[in-house]
LUMNUPA-345058 format. One line per field, with one value per atom (N, C-alpha, C): x, y, z; residue number from 0. Coordinates in steps of 0.2 Angstrom, whole numbers. Layout:
N
x = [X;...]
y = [Y;...]
z = [Z;...]
resi = [NUM;...]
//
This chain:
372
x = [-175;-173;-177;-179;-182;-178;-180;-176;-170;-170;-164;-167;-162;-164;-162;-166;-165;-164;-159;-157;-162;-162;-167;-168;-173;-176;-174;-171;-169;-174;-176;-180;-180;-181;-182;-189;-189;-196;-198;-203;-206;-200;-197;-192;-185;-184;-178;-174;-177;-173;-173;-169;-168;-174;-176;-182;-180;-184;-184;-179;-177;-173;-167;-163;-157;-158;-163;-164;-166;-170;-171;-164;-161;-153;-149;-149;-146;-149;-155;-158;-156;-157;-155;-147;-143;-137;-135;-139;-137;-140;-146;-148;-144;-140;-136;-129;-127;-121;-123;-129;-130;-131;-134;-134;-127;-123;-116;-112;-114;-111;-112;-119;-122;-119;-119;-116;-109;-105;-98;-97;-101;-102;-103;-108;-110;-104;-101;-95;-89;-89;-83;-85;-91;-94;-93;-95;-95;-87;-83;-75;-73;-75;-73;-76;-82;-85;-81;-79;-76;-69;-65;-58;-59;-64;-65;-66;-70;-73;-66;-62;-56;-51;-50;-46;-48;-54;-57;-55;-56;-55;-48;-44;-36;-34;-37;-36;-38;-44;-46;-41;-40;-35;-28;-26;-20;-21;-27;-28;-28;-31;-32;-25;-20;-14;-10;-11;-7;-10;-16;-18;-16;-15;-12;-5;-2;5;9;12;15;21;24;31;30;34;34;40;40;45;46;51;52;58;57;61;64;70;72;77;75;79;80;84;85;81;78;73;78;83;88;87;84;84;80;75;71;75;81;85;88;87;89;84;78;74;75;73;75;69;64;58;54;50;44;39;38;34;37;43;47;48;49;50;44;38;32;32;33;32;37;43;48;46;42;40;35;31;26;29;34;37;40;42;44;38;32;27;25;24;21;26;32;37;36;35;34;27;23;16;16;19;18;22;27;30;28;22;18;24;27;31;26;27;23;25;32;34;39;39;45;46;53;56;61;59;63;68;74;79;83;85;89;96;100;107;111;109;113;113;109;109;104;100;95;89;87;81;74;72;66;62;57;53;45;43;36;36;30;29;25;26;24;29;26;31;30;33;32;38;37;42;45;52;55;59;58;62;68;69;75;81;85;91;90;85;85;85;89;91;85;83;78;70;69;63;61;66;66;62;65;62;55;53;47;42;44;40;39;44;43;39;39;35;28;26;20;17;21;17;17;21;20;13;13;6;0;0;-5;-7;-2;-4;-7;-4;-6;-14;-16;-22;-27;-33;-39;-41;-43;-46;-51;-56;-62;-60;-54;-52;-47;-44;-39;-41;-48;-50;-50;-50;-50;-44;-39;-32;-26;-28;-22;-26;-26;-28;-23;-25;-21;-14;-9;-2;2;8;12;16;17;21;16;10;5;2;6;3;2;7;8;5;1;-2;-5;-8;-11;-7;0;4;5;3;4;-1;2;-2;-5;-11;-14;-11;-10;-8;-12;-19;-24;-22;-21;-20;-26;-26;-32;-37;-34;-37;-40;-39;-42;-48;-53;-59;-64;-69;-73;-79;-85;-91;-94;-94;-99;-95;-88;-84;-87;-87;-89;-83;-82;-75;-77;-73;-73;-71;-66;-62;-62;-62;-62;-58;-55;-52;-57;-58;-62;-60;-64;-62;-69;-67;-73;-76;-82;-86;-89;-90;-92;-100;-103;-110;-112;-116;-118;-121;-120;-122;-125;-130;-133;-127;-129;-125;-124;-118;-117;-116;-117;-116;-110;-107;-100;-101;-96;-95;-97;-98;-99;-94;-93;-86;-89;-86;-86;-81;-83;-79;-79;-82;-82;-88;-93;-100;-105;-110;-117;-119;-118;-120;-115;-115;-110;-110;-104;-103;-103;-107;-107;-102;-97;-92;-94;-89;-91;-88;-84;-81;-83;-82;-83;-76;-74;-68;-69;-63;-63;-64;-68;-69;-62;-62;-56;-51;-52;-47;-48;-41;-43;-42;-47;-47;-49;-46;-47;-53;-58;-65;-66;-69;-71;-79;-81;-89;-93;-98;-102;-107;-109;-114;-121;-123;-130;-135;-138;-145;-151;-151;-157;-155;-157;-155;-158;-163;-167;-163;-158;-156;-152;-153;-150;-142;-139;-132;-130;-123;-120;-117;-115;-112;-105;-100;-93;-90;-84;-79;-73;-69;-63;-57;-53;-47;-41;-35;-29;-27;-23;-22;-18;-15;-11;-16;-22;-26;-28;-30;-31;-24;-19;-13;-12;-12;-11;-16;-23;-28;-29;-30;-33;-27;-21;-15;-16;-20;-21;-16;-13;-8;-13;-12;-16;-12;-7;-4;2;6;11;11;15;16;22;22;28;30;38;41;46;47;53;58;65;71;75;79;83;90;92;97;97;103;103;102;106;105;98;95;87;83;85;81;81;86;86;84;85;84;77;73;67;62;64;60;53;47;41;40;44;42;46;43;46;52;54;60;65;63;67;68;71;72;77;75;78;82;81;85;86;92;93;98;96;101;102;108;111;112;111;112;118;123;128;131;134;138;144;146;152;150;144;142;144;142;143;137;139;135;129;123;117;115;117;116;117;123;125;122;118;115;109;109;103;101;94;91;89;90;87;80;76;69;69;63;64;56;55;49;48;53;53;60;60;66;66;72;73;79;76;81;83;89;91;94;92;95;98;104;108;105;108;106;110;111;115;122;125;132;133;127;128;127;127;126;132;138;144;143;140;139;134;129;124;127;133;136;141;144;149;145;139;136;132;132;127;132;130;134;134;129;129;133;136;139;147;151;158;161;159;161;164;168;171;168;164;162;155;150;143;141;144;143;141;145;145;137;134;126;122;123;119;121;115;116;119;117;119;120;126;128;128;123;122;123;125;126;120;114;108;108;113;114;120;124;131;132;137;137;134;132;128;130;126;128;129;125;126;130;133;137;133;127;123;116;114;108;103;98;94;90;88;85;79;74;68;69;75;76;79;83;87;81;76;70;67;66;63;67;73;78;79;80;81;75;69;64;62;63;61;66;73;78;77;75;74;67;62;56;57;60;60;64;69;73;69;65;60;56;53;48;52;58;62;64;65;67;61;55;49;47;48;45;49;56;60;60]
y = [-436;-440;-437;-442;-439;-435;-429;-426;-421;-422;-418;-410;-406;-398;-396;-393;-390;-383;-381;-374;-369;-362;-358;-357;-357;-357;-349;-349;-343;-343;-338;-336;-330;-328;-322;-320;-313;-310;-308;-304;-302;-298;-294;-290;-293;-298;-302;-300;-297;-295;-301;-301;-307;-305;-311;-310;-317;-316;-321;-318;-322;-320;-317;-319;-315;-308;-308;-300;-296;-299;-294;-292;-298;-296;-291;-292;-287;-280;-279;-273;-269;-273;-271;-268;-273;-271;-265;-263;-257;-251;-252;-246;-244;-250;-249;-245;-248;-244;-237;-236;-229;-224;-228;-224;-222;-227;-226;-220;-221;-216;-209;-208;-202;-199;-204;-202;-199;-204;-202;-195;-193;-187;-181;-183;-178;-177;-182;-181;-177;-178;-174;-168;-166;-159;-156;-159;-157;-155;-160;-159;-153;-152;-146;-140;-139;-134;-132;-137;-136;-133;-135;-134;-127;-125;-117;-113;-115;-111;-110;-116;-115;-110;-111;-106;-99;-98;-91;-89;-93;-91;-90;-94;-92;-85;-84;-78;-72;-72;-68;-67;-72;-71;-68;-70;-67;-59;-58;-51;-47;-50;-47;-46;-52;-51;-46;-45;-40;-33;-33;-25;-23;-27;-25;-23;-20;-18;-20;-25;-28;-25;-20;-18;-11;-9;-1;3;10;14;18;19;24;29;35;41;43;44;47;53;59;64;68;72;77;83;84;90;97;96;102;105;102;104;111;112;118;124;123;129;132;129;131;137;138;143;149;155;161;164;161;164;159;160;155;152;157;156;151;152;148;141;142;135;131;133;129;127;131;130;124;124;119;112;112;105;103;107;106;102;105;102;95;94;87;83;85;81;79;84;83;78;79;74;67;66;59;56;60;58;56;60;59;53;51;44;39;40;34;32;36;35;33;28;25;27;29;31;37;43;47;47;46;47;53;57;64;62;62;61;67;68;73;72;76;74;77;80;82;77;73;67;70;74;77;71;70;66;69;69;72;67;64;58;60;66;68;75;76;82;88;86;90;96;102;107;114;119;125;126;129;131;138;137;142;147;146;150;146;149;146;146;140;139;136;135;132;124;121;113;109;104;100;103;109;111;110;111;110;103;98;90;90;94;93;97;102;107;103;100;96;90;87;81;84;89;91;94;97;99;93;88;82;78;78;75;78;85;90;89;88;88;80;76;69;68;71;70;73;69;73;79;83;90;89;85;84;82;80;76;82;87;92;95;97;101;97;89;86;84;84;81;86;93;99;104;106;112;118;124;130;129;130;129;134;136;141;138;131;128;128;129;128;136;141;147;149;147;148;141;138;133;134;140;143;142;143;143;136;130;123;121;118;115;108;107;101;94;89;83;79;79;77;70;66;59;55;48;44;45;45;45;52;57;63;64;61;61;67;69;73;70;74;72;67;68;64;59;59;53;46;42;34;30;28;24;19;14;7;9;13;14;21;24;31;30;36;38;42;40;43;44;47;48;46;42;39;45;46;52;49;54;53;53;47;46;39;39;32;28;22;16;10;7;1;-4;-8;-13;-18;-20;-25;-22;-15;-11;-8;-7;-3;5;7;15;18;25;29;33;33;36;42;47;53;53;50;49;53;59;65;64;60;59;63;63;66;62;55;52;48;47;44;36;33;26;23;17;13;7;7;1;-5;-10;-16;-17;-11;-12;-6;-7;-2;2;7;10;17;19;26;32;36;43;46;49;53;50;43;38;39;40;39;32;30;23;24;18;17;12;13;10;7;1;-2;-1;3;4;-2;-4;-9;-6;-11;-8;-7;-2;1;-3;-7;-10;-7;-2;3;10;13;21;25;23;27;27;23;22;28;29;36;35;29;29;23;23;18;14;7;2;1;-1;-1;-5;-7;-11;-8;-9;-6;-11;-8;-12;-9;-13;-9;-4;1;6;4;-2;-4;-8;-10;-14;-11;-5;-2;-3;-2;-3;-10;-16;-22;-26;-24;-27;-24;-17;-14;-10;-10;-6;2;4;11;14;21;24;27;25;28;33;36;42;38;42;40;41;37;39;43;46;50;47;47;44;49;50;54;50;51;47;51;50;54;55;50;50;46;46;42;34;32;24;22;27;25;24;27;26;19;15;8;4;5;0;1;7;7;7;3;1;-2;0;-3;-10;-12;-18;-23;-29;-35;-37;-38;-40;-34;-28;-22;-21;-16;-14;-19;-22;-27;-24;-17;-13;-7;-5;2;6;12;16;23;25;31;35;42;46;51;52;57;58;63;65;61;58;54;46;45;39;36;29;27;29;28;31;27;29;26;23;25;23;15;13;6;1;4;0;-4;-10;-15;-16;-16;-16;-24;-27;-34;-33;-39;-39;-37;-34;-31;-31;-31;-29;-22;-20;-13;-9;-4;-1;6;8;14;18;24;29;35;36;41;47;52;59;62;66;69;77;80;87;92;98;103;101;97;95;87;84;77;73;66;60;59;62;61;65;71;75;71;67;64;57;54;49;51;57;60;61;63;66;61;54;49;46;46;43;35;32;25;22;26;24;26;20;22;21;25;24;31;29;35;36;30;30;28;33;31;25;24;18;12;11;4;3;8;8;5;5;4;-1;-4;-10;-6;1;4;12;14;22;25;29;31;39;41;48;48;50;50;55;60;65;67;62;63;68;72;78;84;84;90;97;101;108;113;111;116;113;117;114;110;112;109;107;102;99;100;104;104;98;97;89;89;94;93;92;94;93;86;83;77;72;73;68;67;72;71;68;70;67;59;58;50;46;48;44;43;48;48;43;43;38;31;31;24;21;25;22;16;17;12;6;7;2;-3;1;-3;-8;-5;-9;-15;-14;-20;-25;-23;-27;-32;-28;-32;-36;-35;-39;-46;-45;-50;-55]
z = [-135;-129;-124;-119;-114;-109;-106;-102;-105;-111;-114;-115;-113;-113;-120;-123;-130;-130;-134;-134;-136;-134;-135;-141;-143;-151;-154;-160;-163;-170;-171;-177;-179;-185;-188;-188;-187;-188;-194;-195;-201;-207;-203;-207;-206;-203;-203;-197;-192;-186;-181;-177;-172;-167;-166;-160;-155;-150;-145;-139;-134;-129;-130;-135;-137;-139;-143;-145;-139;-134;-129;-125;-124;-121;-125;-131;-136;-136;-135;-134;-129;-123;-116;-116;-119;-119;-122;-128;-133;-129;-125;-121;-115;-112;-107;-109;-115;-118;-121;-124;-124;-119;-113;-107;-104;-104;-102;-106;-112;-117;-116;-114;-112;-106;-101;-95;-95;-101;-101;-104;-109;-112;-108;-103;-99;-94;-91;-87;-90;-96;-101;-100;-102;-102;-96;-90;-83;-81;-83;-82;-86;-92;-96;-93;-90;-87;-81;-77;-70;-72;-78;-79;-81;-85;-88;-82;-77;-71;-67;-66;-62;-65;-73;-76;-75;-75;-74;-67;-62;-55;-54;-57;-57;-60;-66;-69;-65;-62;-58;-52;-49;-43;-45;-51;-53;-54;-57;-59;-52;-47;-40;-37;-38;-35;-39;-45;-49;-47;-46;-44;-38;-33;-26;-27;-22;-21;-15;-15;-8;-6;-10;-7;-5;-1;2;0;-1;-1;4;8;13;11;13;12;18;20;27;25;28;28;34;35;41;41;47;47;46;47;46;39;34;27;28;33;33;35;37;39;33;27;22;19;22;20;23;19;22;27;26;31;32;37;39;34;30;24;19;17;13;16;23;27;26;26;27;19;14;8;5;8;7;9;15;18;13;11;6;0;-3;-9;-7;-1;0;1;3;4;-3;-7;-14;-18;-18;-21;-19;-12;-10;-12;-12;-15;-22;-26;-34;-34;-31;-32;-27;-24;-20;-14;-11;-5;1;5;10;17;17;24;24;27;28;35;35;42;42;47;49;54;53;58;59;65;68;67;62;61;66;71;77;83;82;87;94;93;98;99;104;106;105;98;96;93;96;94;94;96;96;91;90;86;92;98;103;104;107;107;103;103;100;96;90;85;88;89;92;87;80;76;72;66;62;66;66;69;75;78;85;84;87;86;89;83;85;83;82;81;74;70;62;61;64;64;65;72;74;68;66;62;55;53;47;47;53;53;54;58;59;52;48;42;37;36;33;36;42;44;43;43;41;34;29;22;20;24;22;25;30;33;28;27;22;25;21;23;28;27;32;39;40;47;50;47;49;56;56;62;69;67;73;75;71;73;73;70;70;73;80;82;81;81;79;82;77;80;76;79;76;70;70;64;59;59;54;52;55;53;46;41;34;31;33;29;23;22;16;11;11;5;3;6;5;-2;-6;-11;-9;-11;-9;-12;-8;-10;-16;-15;-19;-21;-15;-16;-16;-18;-18;-12;-6;0;3;-1;0;-4;-3;-6;-5;-10;-9;-6;-4;-1;-5;-12;-17;-20;-18;-22;-19;-24;-23;-23;-16;-15;-10;-11;-7;0;1;7;8;15;17;23;25;30;35;42;46;53;57;64;68;73;78;81;81;84;91;96;102;101;99;99;101;106;110;104;105;100;105;102;106;107;113;115;110;108;103;95;95;89;89;83;83;84;84;84;78;78;72;71;64;60;56;56;51;47;40;35;29;31;25;21;22;19;22;19;22;27;28;33;36;43;47;45;46;45;51;53;59;57;61;60;64;62;66;72;75;82;86;93;97;99;97;97;101;103;107;103;105;101;101;93;92;89;88;84;77;73;65;63;59;57;49;46;39;38;34;34;27;27;21;21;16;16;13;16;13;8;3;-1;2;0;4;2;6;4;4;10;11;10;3;3;8;11;17;23;23;31;33;39;42;42;42;44;38;36;32;36;34;37;34;38;36;41;39;44;44;50;50;48;44;41;43;41;42;37;39;33;27;27;21;17;19;14;7;8;1;-4;-1;-5;-7;-3;-4;-8;-7;-11;-17;-17;-23;-27;-23;-27;-27;-21;-21;-17;-18;-15;-9;-3;3;7;5;9;12;16;20;28;31;38;39;45;47;53;53;59;60;68;70;72;70;73;76;82;86;83;78;74;68;64;58;60;65;65;68;71;73;67;61;55;54;55;54;59;65;71;74;72;73;68;64;57;59;56;59;56;51;48;51;51;56;54;47;44;43;44;42;35;34;26;23;17;14;8;7;2;4;5;8;3;2;-3;0;0;2;-4;-3;-9;-7;-12;-10;-17;-18;-24;-24;-18;-18;-19;-20;-22;-29;-31;-37;-41;-48;-54;-53;-53;-53;-59;-65;-72;-73;-69;-70;-64;-60;-54;-56;-54;-55;-48;-47;-40;-40;-34;-34;-32;-31;-28;-21;-19;-13;-10;-3;0;3;6;9;8;4;2;6;7;11;7;6;3;7;9;14;10;12;9;15;14;18;19;24;25;20;23;20;20;24;24;21;19;17;22;20;25;29;27;30;37;37;44;48;45;50;53;49;52;58;56;62;68;67;73;77;74;77;82;89;94;94;90;89;84;79;73;74;73;73;66;62;55;52;47;43;37;33;27;28;25;26;22;16;12;15;21;24;27;28;30;25;19;14;9;6;0;-6;-7;-13;-9;-12;-11;-17;-19;-26;-27;-32;-35;-40;-39;-42;-48;-47;-53;-55;-59;-61;-66;-65;-70;-68;-62;-60;-62;-64;-66;-60;-55;-49;-44;-40;-35;-29;-28;-23;-26;-24;-26;-19;-19;-13;-12;-6;-4;-8;-8;-11;-19;-22;-29;-30;-24;-25;-24;-20;-19;-26;-29;-36;-41;-41;-46;-44;-38;-36;-37;-35;-36;-44;-48;-55;-58;-57;-59;-58;-51;-48;-50;-52;-54;-59;-65;-70;-67;-63;-61;-55;-51;-46;-50;-56;-59;-63;-65;-68;-63;-56;-52;-50;-49;-46;-52;-58;-63;-64;-62;-63;-57]
resi = [0;0;0;1;1;1;2;2;2;3;3;3;4;4;4;5;5;5;6;6;6;7;7;7;8;8;8;9;9;9;10;10;10;11;11;11;12;12;12;13;13;13;14;14;14;15;15;15;16;16;16;17;17;17;18;18;18;19;19;19;20;20;20;21;21;21;22;22;22;23;23;23;24;24;24;25;25;25;26;26;26;27;27;27;28;28;28;29;29;29;30;30;30;31;31;31;32;32;32;33;33;33;34;34;34;35;35;35;36;36;36;37;37;37;38;38;38;39;39;39;40;40;40;41;41;41;42;42;42;43;43;43;44;44;44;45;45;45;46;46;46;47;47;47;48;48;48;49;49;49;50;50;50;51;51;51;52;52;52;53;53;53;54;54;54;55;55;55;56;56;56;57;57;57;58;58;58;59;59;59;60;60;60;61;61;61;62;62;62;63;63;63;64;64;64;65;65;65;66;66;66;67;67;67;68;68;68;69;69;69;70;70;70;71;71;71;72;72;72;73;73;73;74;74;74;75;75;75;76;76;76;77;77;77;78;78;78;79;79;79;80;80;80;81;81;81;82;82;82;83;83;83;84;84;84;85;85;85;86;86;86;87;87;87;88;88;88;89;89;89;90;90;90;91;91;91;92;92;92;93;93;93;94;94;94;95;95;95;96;96;96;97;97;97;98;98;98;99;99;99;100;100;100;101;101;101;102;102;102;103;103;103;104;104;104;105;105;105;106;106;106;107;107;107;108;108;108;109;109;109;110;110;110;111;111;111;112;112;112;113;113;113;114;114;114;115;115;115;116;116;116;117;117;117;118;118;118;119;119;119;120;120;120;121;121;121;122;122;122;123;123;123;124;124;124;125;125;125;126;126;126;127;127;127;128;128;128;129;129;129;130;130;130;131;131;131;132;132;132;133;133;133;134;134;134;135;135;135;136;136;136;137;137;137;138;138;138;139;139;139;140;140;140;141;141;141;142;142;142;143;143;143;144;144;144;145;145;145;146;146;146;147;147;147;148;148;148;149;149;149;150;150;150;151;151;151;152;152;152;153;153;153;154;154;154;155;155;155;156;156;156;157;157;157;158;158;158;159;159;159;160;160;160;161;161;161;162;162;162;163;163;163;164;164;164;165;165;165;166;166;166;167;167;167;168;168;168;169;169;169;170;170;170;171;171;171;172;172;172;173;173;173;174;174;174;175;175;175;176;176;176;177;177;177;178;178;178;179;179;179;180;180;180;181;181;181;182;182;182;183;183;183;184;184;184;185;185;185;186;186;186;187;187;187;188;188;188;189;189;189;190;190;190;191;191;191;192;192;192;193;193;193;194;194;194;195;195;195;196;196;196;197;197;197;198;198;198;199;199;199;200;200;200;201;201;201;202;202;202;203;203;203;204;204;204;205;205;205;206;206;206;207;207;207;208;208;208;209;209;209;210;210;210;211;211;211;212;212;212;213;213;213;214;214;214;215;215;215;216;216;216;217;217;217;218;218;218;219;219;219;220;220;220;221;221;221;222;222;222;223;223;223;224;224;224;225;225;225;226;226;226;227;227;227;228;228;228;229;229;229;230;230;230;231;231;231;232;232;232;233;233;233;234;234;234;235;235;235;236;236;236;237;237;237;238;238;238;239;239;239;240;240;240;241;241;241;242;242;242;243;243;243;244;244;244;245;245;245;246;246;246;247;247;247;248;248;248;249;249;249;250;250;250;251;251;251;252;252;252;253;253;253;254;254;254;255;255;255;256;256;256;257;257;257;258;258;258;259;259;259;260;260;260;261;261;261;262;262;262;263;263;263;264;264;264;265;265;265;266;266;266;267;267;267;268;268;268;269;269;269;270;270;270;271;271;271;272;272;272;273;273;273;274;274;274;275;275;275;276;276;276;277;277;277;278;278;278;279;279;279;280;280;280;281;281;281;282;282;282;283;283;283;284;284;284;285;285;285;286;286;286;287;287;287;288;288;288;289;289;289;290;290;290;291;291;291;292;292;292;293;293;293;294;294;294;295;295;295;296;296;296;297;297;297;298;298;298;299;299;299;300;300;300;301;301;301;302;302;302;303;303;303;304;304;304;305;305;305;306;306;306;307;307;307;308;308;308;309;309;309;310;310;310;311;311;311;312;312;312;313;313;313;314;314;314;315;315;315;316;316;316;317;317;317;318;318;318;319;319;319;320;320;320;321;321;321;322;322;322;323;323;323;324;324;324;325;325;325;326;326;326;327;327;327;328;328;328;329;329;329;330;330;330;331;331;331;332;332;332;333;333;333;334;334;334;335;335;335;336;336;336;337;337;337;338;338;338;339;339;339;340;340;340;341;341;341;342;342;342;343;343;343;344;344;344;345;345;345;346;346;346;347;347;347;348;348;348;349;349;349;350;350;350;351;351;351;352;352;352;353;353;353;354;354;354;355;355;355;356;356;356;357;357;357;358;358;358;359;359;359;360;360;360;361;361;361;362;362;362;363;363;363;364;364;364;365;365;365;366;366;366;367;367;367;368;368;368;369;369;369;370;370;370;371;371;371]
//
């Protein structure tokens, strides 16, 4: 019929395949489908790779978090414990035993308080002999600071002083920040030296290495700083490069014990009220033979723990002498008031012994509290 449109012709080729316009469409559709399938497989592969990469990153972050230590442990004791020593040599050695005990158990802060209520908040002054009020606190604090300081910095910060006449009897702390000249470490303690630097460049620091370290800030000479060393790109360089960091960064980022700070308090109450942490101590423990049995004690999770030891007459004497406290029972001051050595065989446990005993028995309880 004239003008009638006929449908497209279909025919089979030599081998029976579909030919003509429909064959072309079918072939194009098949190519498109294969292309989409390949793209889909590629997307799935990429998604899988991204998921694996994210999982690896998360695992690395978890490891990094677990590696650091976010909590702190503080110990407070009266300086009068030195009055229990029979000679200046023993007095110095006793202070060294306290420093060693705190270092072994990674104590971050040592507070020396005056159980007589004297106002002694600095380490300035001369040691006037055994029995003089106030001087025992100053001497104990000075010896603790001396021992904590890396050996290569002591000449800068500790000039000759009578309190340190018998420093030769002190055992070294050998803590992680007491590094030798050839030790390879990411962090170091140093002192800013009086050496001019170019405008826009940082100060130079003596960190106990053969080369000085140029830091990223301009600071006053004589200041003690914690430095993170950069990787040395040019071994022929006359100086190393580094940046100044907060002293608690090695502990929080790498889990390293980086020594302790020393604080003087004029009385027992000042130990709490002058806490350097913003939210204070969230777990406080007092130690006394009149306290509860430590074996049945379960510690809660904490950020900043404080453990307080009494002097020769116990914490009760410190409470009585404190003008700011109107208490009869010292247990009111603490979350836990504990007897850390029940059934003791000696009438008196010396403070340096009590520190070792208490920190030893608390260590597994601290680990359990933080894991929970």
